[in-house]
ROSE-4610 file (N, C-alpha, C; in Angstrom, 1 decimal, always signed):
// ROSE-4610
residu = [I/I/I/F/F/F/R/R/R/K/K/K/K/K/K/N/N/N/L/L/L/D/D/D/V/V/V/R/R/R/Y/Y/Y/R/R/R/Y/Y/Y/V/V/V/Q/Q/Q/G/G/G/A/A/A/G/G/G/M/M/M/R/R/R/Y/Y/Y/R/R/R/E/E/E/L/L/L/E/E/E/L/L/L/G/G/G/T/T/T/A/A/A/N/N/N/I/I/I/A/A/A/L/L/L/V/V/V/L/L/L/G/G/G/R/R/R/T/T/T/A/A/A/L/L/L/E/E/E/N/N/N/F/F/F/L/L/L/A/A/A/S/S/S/G/G/G/T/T/T/T/T/T/R/R/R/L/L/L/I/I/I/G/G/G/C/C/C/S/S/S/I/I/I/N/N/N/S/S/S/C/C/C/P/P/P/Y/Y/Y/R/R/R/L/L/L/V/V/V/V/V/V/Q/Q/Q/S/S/S/E/E/E/V/V/V/R/R/R/S/S/S/A/A/A/G/G/G/D/D/D/L/L/L/P/P/P/G/G/G/K/K/K/A/A/A/L/L/L/A/A/A/C/C/C/R/R/R/E/E/E/S/S/S/T/T/T/A/A/A/R/R/R/I/I/I/S/S/S/P/P/P/L/L/L/A/A/A/N/N/N/A/A/A/L/L/L/Q/Q/Q/Q/Q/Q/W/W/W/G/G/G/N/N/N/L/L/L/T/T/T/V/V/V/G/G/G/R/R/R/D/D/D/I/I/I/A/A/A/L/L/L/T/T/T/T/T/T/P/P/P/E/E/E/T/T/T/D/D/D/K/K/K/E/E/E/A/A/A/L/L/L/D/D/D/M/M/M/L/L/L/F/F/F/H/H/H/N/N/N/D/D/D/V/V/V/H/H/H/A/A/A/C/C/C/L/L/L/L/L/L/P/P/P/Q/Q/Q/P/P/P/Y/Y/Y/A/A/A/I/I/I/I/I/I/A/A/A/E/E/E/E/E/E/R/R/R/G/G/G/F/F/F/R/R/R/T/T/T/L/L/L/P/P/P/D/D/D/W/W/W/P/P/P/E/E/E/V/V/V/V/V/V/D/D/D/D/D/D/P/P/P/L/L/L/A/A/A/L/L/L/V/V/V/I/I/I/E/E/E/T/T/T/T/T/T/E/E/E/R/R/R/Q/Q/Q/F/F/F/R/R/R/E/E/E/R/R/R/P/P/P/E/E/E/V/V/V/F/F/F/R/R/R/A/A/A/F/F/F/R/R/R/D/D/D/A/A/A/Y/Y/Y/R/R/R/E/E/E/G/G/G/V/V/V/T/T/T/Y/Y/Y/L/L/L/K/K/K/N/N/N/N/N/N/R/R/R/D/D/D/A/A/A/A/A/A/I/I/I/R/R/R/M/M/M/L/L/L/C/C/C/A/A/A/T/T/T/F/F/F/G/G/G/Q/Q/Q/S/S/S/P/P/P/V/V/V/V/V/V/A/A/A/A/A/A/K/K/K/A/A/A/F/F/F/E/E/E/D/D/D/L/L/L/R/R/R/F/F/F]
num = [1/1/1/2/2/2/3/3/3/4/4/4/5/5/5/6/6/6/7/7/7/8/8/8/9/9/9/10/10/10/11/11/11/12/12/12/13/13/13/14/14/14/15/15/15/16/16/16/17/17/17/18/18/18/19/19/19/20/20/20/21/21/21/22/22/22/23/23/23/24/24/24/25/25/25/26/26/26/27/27/27/28/28/28/29/29/29/30/30/30/31/31/31/32/32/32/33/33/33/34/34/34/35/35/35/36/36/36/37/37/37/38/38/38/39/39/39/40/40/40/41/41/41/42/42/42/43/43/43/44/44/44/45/45/45/46/46/46/47/47/47/48/48/48/49/49/49/50/50/50/51/51/51/52/52/52/53/53/53/54/54/54/55/55/55/56/56/56/57/57/57/58/58/58/59/59/59/60/60/60/61/61/61/62/62/62/63/63/63/64/64/64/65/65/65/66/66/66/67/67/67/68/68/68/69/69/69/70/70/70/71/71/71/72/72/72/73/73/73/74/74/74/75/75/75/76/76/76/77/77/77/78/78/78/79/79/79/80/80/80/81/81/81/82/82/82/83/83/83/84/84/84/85/85/85/86/86/86/87/87/87/88/88/88/89/89/89/90/90/90/91/91/91/92/92/92/93/93/93/94/94/94/95/95/95/96/96/96/97/97/97/98/98/98/99/99/99/100/100/100/101/101/101/102/102/102/103/103/103/104/104/104/105/105/105/106/106/106/107/107/107/108/108/108/109/109/109/110/110/110/111/111/111/112/112/112/113/113/113/114/114/114/115/115/115/116/116/116/117/117/117/118/118/118/119/119/119/120/120/120/121/121/121/122/122/122/123/123/123/124/124/124/125/125/125/126/126/126/127/127/127/128/128/128/129/129/129/130/130/130/131/131/131/132/132/132/133/133/133/134/134/134/135/135/135/136/136/136/137/137/137/138/138/138/139/139/139/140/140/140/141/141/141/142/142/142/143/143/143/144/144/144/145/145/145/146/146/146/147/147/147/148/148/148/149/149/149/150/150/150/151/151/151/152/152/152/153/153/153/154/154/154/155/155/155/156/156/156/157/157/157/158/158/158/159/159/159/160/160/160/161/161/161/162/162/162/163/163/163/164/164/164/165/165/165/166/166/166/167/167/167/168/168/168/169/169/169/170/170/170/171/171/171/172/172/172/173/173/173/174/174/174/175/175/175/176/176/176/177/177/177/178/178/178/179/179/179/180/180/180/181/181/181/182/182/182/183/183/183/184/184/184/185/185/185/186/186/186/187/187/187/188/188/188/189/189/189/190/190/190/191/191/191/192/192/192/193/193/193/194/194/194/195/195/195/196/196/196/197/197/197/198/198/198/199/199/199/200/200/200/201/201/201/202/202/202/203/203/203/204/204/204/205/205/205/206/206/206/207/207/207/208/208/208/209/209/209/210/210/210/211/211/211/212/212/212/213/213/213/214/214/214/215/215/215/216/216/216/217/217/217/218/218/218/219/219/219/220/220/220/221/221/221/222/222/222/223/223/223]
x = [+76.2/+75.7/+74.8/+76.0/+74.5/+73.3/+73.1/+71.9/+71.2/+71.3/+70.5/+69.7/+70.7/+69.4/+68.9/+68.7/+68.2/+68.9/+70.3/+70.9/+71.3/+71.5/+72.1/+73.5/+74.8/+76.2/+77.1/+76.9/+78.0/+79.5/+80.2/+81.4/+82.1/+81.9/+83.0/+83.7/+85.5/+86.0/+86.0/+85.9/+86.2/+87.5/+88.2/+89.3/+89.0/+89.4/+89.0/+88.3/+88.1/+86.9/+86.2/+86.3/+84.8/+84.6/+85.0/+84.1/+83.1/+83.8/+82.5/+82.0/+81.4/+81.4/+79.7/+80.6/+79.6/+78.6/+79.6/+77.9/+77.1/+77.5/+76.6/+75.0/+75.7/+74.7/+74.3/+74.3/+73.9/+72.9/+73.4/+72.2/+72.9/+73.7/+74.4/+75.2/+75.4/+75.8/+75.2/+74.5/+74.4/+75.3/+76.5/+77.5/+78.3/+79.3/+81.0/+81.8/+83.3/+83.4/+85.1/+85.3/+86.0/+87.0/+88.4/+88.6/+87.8/+88.4/+87.3/+87.5/+88.8/+89.3/+88.9/+88.7/+87.7/+86.8/+86.1/+84.7/+83.9/+85.0/+84.9/+84.9/+85.4/+86.2/+84.7/+84.7/+83.1/+81.6/+82.1/+80.6/+80.9/+81.9/+81.5/+81.7/+82.2/+82.0/+80.9/+79.7/+78.9/+77.3/+77.7/+76.4/+75.2/+76.0/+74.8/+74.8/+76.1/+75.9/+75.6/+75.3/+74.9/+75.4/+76.7/+77.3/+76.6/+77.0/+76.8/+76.8/+78.6/+79.0/+80.7/+81.3/+82.7/+83.5/+84.6/+85.6/+87.0/+88.0/+89.0/+89.5/+90.7/+91.7/+93.6/+94.3/+95.4/+96.8/+97.4/+98.7/+99.9/+100.3/+101.8/+103.1/+104.0/+105.2/+106.0/+106.7/+107.3/+108.8/+110.0/+111.3/+111.8/+112.7/+112.4/+114.1/+114.8/+116.6/+117.0/+118.2/+119.2/+119.2/+119.5/+119.8/+120.9/+122.0/+122.7/+122.5/+121.4/+121.2/+120.3/+121.2/+120.3/+120.3/+119.7/+119.6/+119.8/+120.0/+119.9/+121.1/+122.0/+123.3/+124.0/+123.7/+124.0/+124.3/+122.6/+122.6/+123.6/+124.2/+124.9/+125.9/+126.0/+126.4/+125.9/+124.7/+124.1/+123.0/+121.8/+120.8/+119.8/+118.9/+116.9/+116.2/+115.9/+114.3/+113.3/+112.4/+111.2/+110.4/+109.3/+108.6/+108.6/+108.3/+108.4/+107.0/+106.0/+104.8/+104.9/+105.0/+105.4/+106.7/+107.9/+108.9/+108.5/+107.7/+107.5/+106.4/+105.8/+104.5/+104.7/+105.2/+106.0/+107.2/+107.2/+108.8/+109.6/+109.8/+110.2/+112.5/+112.9/+114.0/+114.1/+112.8/+112.8/+112.6/+111.7/+112.0/+113.4/+113.5/+114.9/+116.1/+115.8/+117.1/+116.6/+115.4/+115.1/+115.0/+115.1/+114.8/+116.5/+117.5/+118.9/+119.7/+119.0/+120.2/+120.9/+119.7/+120.4/+120.6/+120.8/+120.5/+120.8/+119.9/+119.8/+120.2/+121.3/+122.5/+123.9/+123.8/+124.8/+125.2/+124.1/+124.3/+124.0/+123.0/+122.3/+121.4/+121.9/+120.9/+120.2/+119.4/+117.6/+117.8/+117.1/+115.9/+114.6/+114.0/+112.6/+112.0/+112.1/+111.3/+109.8/+109.1/+107.9/+106.9/+106.7/+105.8/+106.6/+105.9/+106.2/+107.2/+106.6/+106.9/+107.8/+108.4/+110.1/+111.4/+110.3/+111.3/+111.8/+110.8/+110.9/+111.9/+111.9/+113.1/+114.4/+114.5/+116.0/+116.5/+115.5/+115.9/+116.8/+115.6/+116.1/+117.2/+117.1/+118.5/+119.6/+119.6/+120.5/+121.1/+120.6/+120.8/+120.5/+120.0/+119.5/+119.7/+120.1/+120.4/+118.7/+118.3/+116.7/+115.5/+114.2/+113.4/+111.7/+110.8/+110.2/+109.5/+108.2/+107.3/+106.1/+104.9/+103.5/+103.3/+102.8/+102.7/+102.8/+101.7/+101.7/+103.1/+103.7/+105.2/+106.4/+105.7/+107.2/+106.6/+105.7/+105.9/+106.1/+106.5/+106.4/+108.6/+109.2/+110.2/+110.9/+109.6/+110.2/+110.0/+109.6/+109.4/+110.8/+111.2/+112.9/+113.8/+113.8/+115.0/+115.6/+114.8/+114.6/+114.6/+114.9/+114.0/+113.6/+112.6/+111.6/+112.3/+112.5/+112.6/+112.3/+111.6/+110.7/+110.2/+111.6/+111.0/+111.3/+111.2/+110.6/+109.1/+109.2/+107.7/+107.3/+105.9/+104.7/+104.4/+105.3/+105.1/+104.4/+104.9/+104.0/+102.5/+102.6/+100.6/+100.0/+99.6/+98.9/+97.8/+96.5/+95.4/+94.4/+93.6/+93.3/+91.4/+91.2/+89.4/+88.9/+87.8/+87.0/+85.5/+85.2/+84.1/+83.1/+81.8/+80.7/+79.7/+79.7/+78.3/+77.5/+76.7/+75.8/+75.1/+74.1/+73.5/+72.1/+72.1/+71.3/+69.5/+69.4/+68.2/+68.0/+69.6/+69.1/+68.4/+69.3/+69.0/+68.0/+67.5/+65.7/+65.1/+64.8/+64.1/+64.4/+64.8/+65.3/+66.4/+66.0/+66.8/+66.5/+66.0/+66.0/+66.8/+67.1/+68.3/+69.8/+70.3/+71.4/+71.6/+70.5/+70.6/+71.3/+70.6/+70.8/+72.1/+72.0/+74.0/+75.0/+74.6/+76.0/+75.6/+74.9/+74.8/+75.5/+75.1/+75.8/+77.4/+77.8/+78.9/+79.8/+78.9/+79.9/+80.0/+78.5/+78.3/+79.7/+80.3/+81.5/+82.4/+82.5/+84.1/+84.1/+83.3/+83.1/+83.6/+83.0/+82.4/+85.0/+84.6/+86.5/+87.4/+87.0/+88.2/+88.1/+86.6/+87.3/+87.3/+87.1/+87.6/+88.6/+90.1/+91.5/+91.3/+91.3/+91.1/+90.2/+88.7/+87.7/+88.5/+89.4/+89.7/+90.8/+91.3/+92.7/+92.7/+91.4/+90.8/+90.3/+89.2/+89.3/+90.4/+91.2/+92.4/+92.8/+93.0/+94.0/+92.6/+91.5/+90.6/+90.1/+89.5/+89.3/+90.8/+92.3/+92.4/+93.9/+94.1/+95.4/+96.7/+96.3/+97.3/+98.4/+99.3/+100.2/+99.2/+99.0/+98.9/+99.7/+101.3/+102.3/+101.4/+102.1/+101.0/+99.8/+98.8/+97.0/+96.8/+98.2/+98.5/+99.0/+100.2/+100.7/+99.5/+99.4/+98.4/+96.5/+96.6/+95.8/+95.9/+96.6/+97.7/+98.1/+97.8/+97.8/+96.5/+95.8/+94.4/+93.8/+93.2/+93.3/+92.1/+90.6/+90.1/+88.9]
y = [+86.4/+86.6/+87.8/+88.6/+89.6/+89.5/+89.3/+88.9/+88.1/+87.3/+86.5/+86.9/+88.0/+88.5/+90.1/+89.9/+90.9/+92.3/+92.6/+93.5/+93.7/+94.9/+95.1/+96.4/+95.3/+96.4/+96.6/+97.8/+98.4/+99.6/+98.3/+99.4/+100.5/+101.3/+103.0/+103.3/+103.3/+103.8/+105.3/+106.5/+107.8/+108.4/+108.8/+109.3/+110.1/+109.7/+110.7/+110.3/+109.9/+109.9/+110.9/+112.1/+113.6/+114.0/+112.9/+112.5/+111.3/+110.8/+109.3/+110.1/+110.6/+110.8/+112.3/+112.9/+113.9/+113.3/+112.1/+111.1/+110.8/+110.1/+109.6/+110.3/+111.9/+112.8/+113.5/+113.2/+113.5/+112.2/+111.2/+109.9/+109.7/+110.3/+109.6/+108.2/+107.6/+106.5/+106.3/+104.8/+104.8/+103.6/+103.3/+103.0/+103.1/+103.3/+103.2/+103.1/+102.7/+101.8/+102.7/+103.0/+104.0/+103.1/+103.4/+102.6/+103.8/+102.8/+102.8/+104.1/+104.5/+105.9/+107.0/+107.2/+108.1/+107.7/+106.5/+106.4/+106.7/+106.5/+107.4/+108.8/+109.4/+111.0/+111.7/+111.5/+111.1/+111.5/+110.4/+110.1/+111.6/+111.5/+112.3/+113.7/+114.6/+116.0/+115.6/+115.0/+115.1/+114.6/+113.5/+112.5/+111.9/+112.0/+111.9/+110.4/+109.8/+108.5/+107.2/+105.9/+104.7/+103.8/+103.0/+102.1/+100.9/+100.0/+98.8/+97.5/+97.7/+96.5/+96.7/+95.7/+96.3/+94.9/+94.4/+93.7/+94.4/+93.1/+93.8/+93.2/+92.7/+92.2/+92.0/+90.9/+91.0/+90.7/+92.2/+92.7/+92.1/+91.2/+91.1/+91.4/+92.3/+92.7/+91.7/+91.6/+90.6/+90.8/+90.0/+90.6/+90.6/+91.5/+91.3/+91.7/+91.2/+91.3/+91.1/+91.7/+91.4/+90.0/+89.8/+89.0/+87.9/+88.4/+87.8/+87.5/+88.3/+88.0/+86.5/+85.6/+84.1/+83.9/+84.2/+84.4/+85.1/+84.8/+85.9/+86.7/+85.4/+85.3/+86.3/+86.5/+86.8/+89.0/+88.9/+90.8/+91.3/+90.8/+91.8/+92.9/+93.9/+95.2/+96.0/+95.1/+95.9/+96.1/+97.5/+98.3/+98.3/+98.0/+97.9/+98.2/+98.7/+99.8/+99.6/+100.6/+99.6/+101.4/+101.3/+102.7/+103.3/+104.3/+105.3/+104.6/+104.6/+104.5/+102.8/+102.3/+100.9/+100.2/+101.0/+100.6/+100.5/+102.1/+102.8/+101.5/+100.9/+100.3/+99.2/+98.1/+97.1/+96.8/+95.6/+94.9/+94.5/+95.7/+95.2/+94.7/+95.8/+95.4/+93.6/+93.5/+91.8/+90.9/+91.1/+90.1/+89.8/+91.8/+90.8/+90.5/+90.5/+90.0/+88.3/+88.2/+86.4/+86.0/+86.4/+85.8/+85.4/+86.1/+86.3/+87.2/+86.8/+87.4/+88.9/+90.0/+91.4/+92.1/+92.5/+93.9/+95.2/+96.1/+97.2/+97.8/+98.9/+100.2/+98.6/+97.6/+97.3/+96.0/+95.1/+94.4/+94.9/+95.7/+95.9/+97.3/+98.4/+99.8/+99.7/+100.5/+100.7/+101.6/+102.3/+103.2/+103.9/+104.8/+105.1/+105.6/+105.7/+106.2/+106.4/+107.7/+107.4/+107.1/+106.8/+105.4/+104.0/+103.3/+102.0/+101.8/+102.9/+102.9/+103.4/+104.8/+105.0/+103.9/+102.9/+102.0/+101.1/+100.5/+100.3/+100.5/+101.7/+102.4/+102.6/+102.8/+102.6/+101.2/+100.7/+99.0/+98.9/+99.0/+99.1/+99.9/+101.3/+102.0/+101.0/+100.7/+99.6/+100.6/+100.9/+102.5/+101.2/+100.4/+99.3/+97.2/+96.9/+94.9/+94.6/+95.0/+94.6/+95.9/+94.8/+96.0/+95.2/+95.7/+95.2/+95.8/+94.7/+95.5/+94.9/+95.7/+94.9/+94.0/+92.7/+91.7/+92.6/+93.4/+94.3/+94.9/+95.1/+96.1/+94.7/+93.7/+93.3/+92.2/+92.0/+90.7/+91.7/+93.3/+93.8/+93.9/+93.3/+93.5/+92.0/+91.0/+90.0/+89.6/+90.2/+90.8/+90.7/+92.4/+92.4/+92.2/+90.5/+90.0/+90.1/+90.8/+90.5/+89.3/+88.7/+87.9/+87.8/+86.9/+87.0/+86.4/+86.2/+85.0/+85.0/+83.1/+82.7/+82.7/+82.8/+82.6/+83.8/+84.4/+85.7/+85.9/+86.0/+86.2/+87.2/+86.6/+87.8/+88.6/+89.6/+90.9/+91.4/+91.7/+93.1/+93.4/+94.0/+93.9/+95.3/+95.3/+96.4/+96.1/+95.8/+95.5/+96.5/+96.2/+97.5/+97.7/+97.9/+98.1/+98.4/+97.9/+98.6/+98.4/+100.4/+100.0/+100.6/+99.8/+99.3/+101.1/+101.9/+103.2/+103.5/+103.9/+105.1/+105.9/+106.6/+107.7/+107.2/+107.9/+107.6/+107.8/+108.9/+108.9/+108.4/+107.2/+106.2/+104.8/+104.4/+103.6/+103.9/+104.5/+105.1/+104.3/+105.5/+105.0/+103.1/+102.9/+101.5/+100.3/+100.3/+98.8/+97.8/+96.8/+95.9/+96.1/+95.9/+96.6/+96.0/+97.3/+97.7/+96.4/+95.9/+94.3/+93.2/+93.3/+92.5/+92.6/+93.7/+93.9/+93.6/+93.5/+93.0/+91.9/+91.1/+89.2/+88.8/+89.5/+89.2/+89.6/+90.6/+90.8/+90.2/+89.7/+88.4/+87.2/+86.3/+85.5/+85.4/+86.4/+86.4/+86.6/+87.5/+87.0/+85.2/+84.7/+83.6/+82.7/+82.9/+81.6/+82.7/+83.2/+83.9/+82.9/+83.6/+82.8/+81.0/+80.8/+78.6/+78.8/+79.5/+79.5/+80.0/+79.3/+80.1/+80.7/+79.9/+79.8/+80.8/+80.6/+82.2/+83.4/+83.8/+84.7/+85.5/+84.3/+85.0/+85.3/+84.7/+85.3/+86.7/+87.3/+88.3/+88.8/+89.0/+89.9/+90.3/+88.7/+89.5/+90.3/+89.6/+90.7/+92.2/+92.3/+93.6/+94.3/+93.6/+94.6/+94.8/+94.0/+93.9/+93.1/+92.7/+91.9/+90.3/+90.3/+89.6/+88.0/+87.1/+85.7/+85.0/+86.0/+85.5/+86.3/+87.5/+89.2/+88.1/+87.8/+87.6/+86.2/+85.0/+84.1/+84.4/+85.4/+85.8/+86.4/+87.1/+88.4/+87.4/+86.5/+85.5/+84.1/+83.6/+83.2/+84.2/+85.6/+86.1/+86.8/+86.4/+87.1/+86.9/+87.4/+86.7/+87.7/+87.5/+88.5/+88.0]
z = [+110.1/+111.9/+111.7/+110.5/+111.5/+110.2/+109.7/+108.8/+109.3/+109.8/+110.8/+111.8/+112.6/+113.7/+112.6/+111.6/+110.6/+110.7/+110.5/+110.4/+109.4/+108.9/+107.8/+108.7/+108.6/+109.1/+108.1/+108.4/+107.1/+108.0/+107.3/+108.4/+107.8/+108.0/+107.5/+108.6/+107.8/+109.5/+109.1/+110.1/+110.9/+111.6/+111.0/+111.7/+112.7/+114.0/+114.7/+115.7/+116.9/+117.8/+117.8/+118.0/+118.4/+116.8/+115.6/+114.1/+114.6/+115.2/+115.3/+115.9/+116.8/+118.7/+117.1/+116.5/+115.3/+114.8/+114.4/+112.8/+113.7/+115.8/+116.4/+116.7/+117.0/+117.4/+115.8/+114.7/+113.7/+113.3/+113.7/+112.7/+111.8/+111.7/+110.3/+110.4/+111.4/+112.4/+113.4/+113.4/+115.0/+115.9/+115.7/+116.1/+116.1/+117.3/+117.0/+117.8/+117.7/+118.2/+118.7/+119.8/+120.5/+121.7/+122.0/+122.7/+123.8/+125.0/+126.5/+127.6/+127.2/+128.1/+127.3/+125.4/+125.3/+125.3/+125.7/+126.4/+127.0/+128.5/+129.1/+129.4/+129.1/+128.8/+128.2/+127.4/+126.0/+127.1/+127.5/+128.7/+129.4/+130.6/+131.6/+131.0/+129.7/+129.1/+128.6/+128.4/+127.5/+128.2/+128.7/+129.4/+128.6/+127.0/+125.7/+125.9/+125.7/+124.9/+125.5/+125.3/+125.9/+125.8/+126.1/+126.5/+125.9/+125.0/+124.1/+124.1/+124.3/+125.1/+124.6/+125.9/+125.3/+125.2/+124.3/+124.3/+125.0/+125.2/+125.7/+125.4/+124.5/+124.4/+125.5/+124.8/+126.0/+124.4/+125.1/+124.2/+125.1/+124.5/+125.6/+124.3/+125.5/+124.9/+125.1/+123.6/+122.8/+123.1/+123.6/+123.4/+122.1/+121.3/+119.6/+120.4/+119.6/+119.1/+117.6/+117.6/+116.5/+116.4/+115.0/+114.7/+115.8/+115.9/+116.1/+117.9/+118.3/+119.6/+120.0/+120.7/+120.7/+122.1/+123.0/+124.4/+124.9/+126.4/+127.1/+127.7/+127.5/+127.6/+127.0/+125.9/+124.1/+124.8/+125.8/+126.2/+127.3/+127.8/+128.6/+128.1/+128.4/+127.7/+126.6/+126.4/+125.5/+125.9/+124.7/+125.0/+124.2/+125.5/+125.0/+125.2/+124.2/+124.5/+125.0/+125.9/+126.1/+126.3/+125.6/+125.8/+126.9/+128.1/+128.8/+129.7/+129.4/+130.5/+130.5/+129.7/+130.2/+130.8/+130.5/+131.0/+132.8/+133.0/+134.4/+135.2/+134.1/+135.3/+135.9/+134.3/+135.1/+135.8/+136.1/+137.1/+135.8/+135.0/+133.9/+134.5/+135.4/+136.4/+136.8/+137.6/+137.9/+137.6/+136.4/+134.7/+134.1/+133.9/+133.5/+134.0/+135.5/+136.4/+136.5/+137.0/+137.0/+136.0/+134.6/+133.3/+132.7/+132.8/+132.4/+133.3/+135.3/+135.9/+135.4/+134.5/+134.1/+135.0/+134.8/+136.1/+135.2/+135.2/+134.8/+134.9/+133.6/+134.9/+134.3/+134.4/+135.0/+133.7/+134.0/+132.2/+131.3/+131.5/+130.0/+130.1/+129.1/+129.9/+128.5/+129.5/+129.3/+129.0/+127.1/+127.5/+127.1/+127.3/+127.5/+126.7/+125.2/+124.1/+124.6/+124.0/+124.2/+123.6/+122.7/+122.2/+121.7/+121.0/+120.9/+118.9/+118.8/+117.3/+117.9/+118.4/+118.0/+118.8/+119.7/+120.4/+118.8/+118.4/+116.9/+115.9/+115.8/+114.5/+115.4/+116.8/+117.2/+117.3/+117.0/+116.5/+115.8/+114.5/+112.8/+112.6/+113.7/+113.1/+113.9/+114.4/+115.3/+116.6/+117.1/+118.2/+119.5/+119.6/+120.3/+120.0/+120.8/+120.2/+120.9/+121.9/+121.8/+122.2/+121.6/+121.8/+122.3/+123.8/+124.0/+123.1/+122.6/+121.8/+121.6/+121.2/+121.2/+120.3/+120.0/+118.7/+117.2/+117.0/+116.1/+115.4/+116.1/+115.9/+115.9/+116.6/+116.8/+115.4/+114.7/+113.4/+112.9/+112.5/+111.4/+111.1/+113.1/+112.8/+112.3/+113.1/+112.5/+111.2/+110.0/+108.8/+108.1/+109.0/+108.6/+109.1/+110.0/+109.4/+111.3/+112.6/+113.5/+114.0/+115.4/+116.3/+117.1/+117.6/+119.4/+119.6/+121.2/+122.2/+122.3/+122.1/+122.5/+124.2/+125.3/+126.4/+127.6/+126.8/+127.5/+128.1/+129.4/+130.4/+129.4/+130.3/+129.7/+130.5/+130.9/+132.5/+131.9/+131.1/+130.6/+129.4/+129.8/+129.3/+128.9/+127.5/+127.1/+126.8/+128.2/+127.1/+126.7/+125.7/+125.5/+125.0/+125.4/+125.5/+124.2/+124.1/+123.0/+122.7/+123.2/+123.6/+122.8/+122.3/+121.1/+121.9/+121.3/+121.7/+120.8/+121.2/+120.8/+121.5/+120.5/+121.4/+122.6/+123.6/+124.8/+123.7/+122.9/+122.1/+120.6/+120.7/+119.7/+120.3/+121.4/+122.7/+122.4/+123.1/+123.2/+122.3/+121.1/+119.6/+119.5/+119.1/+119.1/+119.6/+121.1/+121.7/+121.6/+120.7/+120.5/+119.3/+118.7/+117.1/+117.9/+118.4/+119.8/+120.6/+121.0/+121.6/+120.4/+119.7/+118.1/+118.0/+117.9/+117.4/+118.5/+119.6/+120.3/+120.5/+120.6/+120.7/+119.3/+118.3/+116.8/+116.8/+117.7/+117.8/+119.0/+119.5/+120.7/+120.1/+119.0/+118.2/+116.8/+116.9/+115.2/+115.9/+117.7/+118.2/+118.6/+119.0/+119.0/+118.0/+116.9/+115.8/+115.1/+115.0/+114.3/+115.7/+116.4/+117.8/+117.6/+116.9/+116.8/+115.0/+114.0/+112.6/+112.3/+113.0/+112.4/+111.0/+110.1/+108.5/+108.1/+108.2/+108.4/+108.5/+110.2/+110.4/+109.6/+108.9/+108.7/+107.2/+106.5/+104.9/+105.2/+106.5/+106.8/+107.1/+107.6/+108.1/+107.1/+105.8/+104.3/+103.4/+103.9/+103.1/+102.9/+104.2/+105.1/+105.5/+106.2/+106.1/+105.0/+104.5/+104.0/+103.5/+105.3/+105.4/+104.7/+105.3/+104.5/+105.5/+104.4/+105.2/+106.4/+106.2/+107.5/+108.6/+108.4/+110.0/+109.8/+109.0/+109.4/+110.7/+110.6/+111.1/+112.2/+112.2/+113.7/+114.9/+114.2/+114.9/+115.4/+114.4/+115.0/+115.9/+116.1/+117.4/+118.7/+118.3/+119.2/+119.7/+119.5/+119.8/+120.9/+121.5/+123.1/+123.7/+123.2/+124.0/+125.0]
């Protein structure tokens, strides 16, 4: 898709947004992909970047439970882990009440670790019987024998904005190239969404995912 637009695109992973911006300034990279909030912070501090495009995906949280838990009726007296910031901003208590007639503090204990990874570790260490996890961690848990309850409502989400940026200087020098990249990127996302097998092969080849994990990641892809 990029070659059709006469673009030779080479992907290189650089750890840390600071290093990516450094490479943009040096001209050793032409485009950087960073999180939206990081892009905003950098622009406010430097004013040197130019936004080319942005994609945002939905990342709903799944209710993952110990293997013996099969429904909401098995959860009274049990403990649930959920990332602190997620529990704070979401209607979690109302969702538990409406979904399973569960009252936090009376029927189910809620613990709020700082990160999703800590919540996952609590599930692995049997410190809790249930855990709210974003899909990537939910897949990891399922591979370890835990189960996802399919009727849990999607009341918690963690949308992730990915911003495509360059520097103002580079954009002024070759605006047509960056517009072509933006159009090809959009076309590529559309192609992958509509070609499941090709997308799964790409996930396996590029990121080393197993076919099972790649297939689940594709099914949860929501741009």
